[in-house]
C-alpha positions in Angstrom: 0.0 0.0 0.0 1.4 3.4 -1.0 1.7 5.9 1.8 1.2 9.7 1.4 4.3 11.9 1.2 3.3 13.4 4.6 2.8 10.0 6.1 6.3 9.0 5.0 7.8 12.2 6.4 6.0 11.6 9.7 7.3 8.0 9.9 10.9 9.0 9.2 10.6 11.8 11.9 9.3 9.2 14.4 12.0 6.7 13.5 14.8 9.2 13.8 13.6 10.7 17.0 13.6 7.2 18.5 17.3 6.8 17.6 18.1 9.6 20.0 16.0 8.5 22.9 18.3 7.8 25.9 17.2 4.5 27.3 20.7 3.9 28.9 20.2 6.0 32.0 22.0 9.1 30.8 20.3 11.3 33.4 21.6 9.1 36.2 25.1 9.1 34.6 25.1 12.9 34.3 24.1 13.3 38.0 26.9 10.9 39.0 29.5 12.8 36.9 28.3 16.1 38.5 29.2 14.6 41.8 32.7 13.7 40.7 33.7 16.7 38.7 33.8 20.4 39.6 30.8 22.2 38.1 31.8 25.0 35.7 28.3 26.6 35.6 29.5 29.7 37.4 32.8 30.0 35.6 32.7 28.2 32.3 36.2 27.5 30.9 37.0 28.5 27.3 37.0 26.0 24.5 40.7 25.6 23.7 41.9 26.8 20.3 43.8 23.5 20.0 40.5 21.7 20.4 39.0 23.6 17.5 42.1 23.1 15.4 41.9 19.3 16.0 38.2 19.2 15.2 38.8 21.0 11.9 41.8 18.9 11.1 39.9 15.6 11.6 36.8 16.6 9.6 36.2 13.8 7.1 36.6 14.7 3.4 34.3 13.9 0.5 31.1 14.2 2.7 28.0 16.2 1.7 27.8 19.7 3.1 25.2 20.8 5.5 22.3 23.2 4.7 24.9 26.1 4.4 26.7 24.4 1.5 30.0 24.5 3.3 32.2 21.4 2.9 34.8 20.1 5.3 37.4 20.9 2.6 36.3 24.5 2.5 36.7 24.9 6.3 40.1 23.2 6.2 41.2 25.6 3.4 40.2 28.6 5.5 43.4 28.2 7.5 44.2 30.0 10.7 42.0 33.0 10.1 38.9 30.9 9.8 39.9 28.7 12.7 40.1 31.8 14.9 36.6 32.9 13.8 35.2 29.4 14.5 37.0 29.3 17.9 35.5 32.7 18.8 32.0 31.7 17.7 32.1 28.4 19.6 33.3 30.2 22.8 30.5 32.8 22.4 27.9 30.1 22.2 29.5 28.2 25.1 29.5 31.2 27.4 26.1 32.5 26.5 24.6 29.0 26.7 22.8 29.5 23.4 23.7 27.9 20.0 22.5 29.0 16.6 19.4 27.2 15.6 21.1 26.1 12.4 23.6 24.0 14.4 20.8 21.7 15.5 19.6 20.9 12.0 20.7 18.0 9.9 19.9 16.6 6.4 18.9 13.0 6.2 19.3 11.1 3.0 18.1 7.6 3.3 20.1 5.1 1.3 18.3 1.8 0.7 19.8 -1.5 1.8 18.4 -5.0 1.5 15.0 -6.0 2.7 11.6 -4.4 2.8 12.1 -0.8 1.7 8.9 0.3 3.4 10.8 -0.3 6.8 13.0 2.6 7.9 15.4 0.1 9.5 16.3 -1.1 5.9 18.0 2.2 5.0 
């Protein structure tokens, strides 16, 4: 039976949101870690420049860009000046506790595998 386009979108949204449900007791783990480590809520530490450099250096090549159209290769070609800008932007988001809405978006392109292609698990 053929599903409507909206029905397919809803099913994929349901399936993908289920992938991110934390059934492993993440909240308990977070509370346990808070008890072990010093809380930085009052004085958040900066994200290190070296961390941003490493993240950029280890971006995987030949991957599709996000909604902004910027590829990993473009970011890596931006050299030190771009790395400084990204570092500054990340620290601003970290200290303000607010990230740009665009950072939370992703593009999902289902690639069919074997089996019943009406099942999300077979992509």
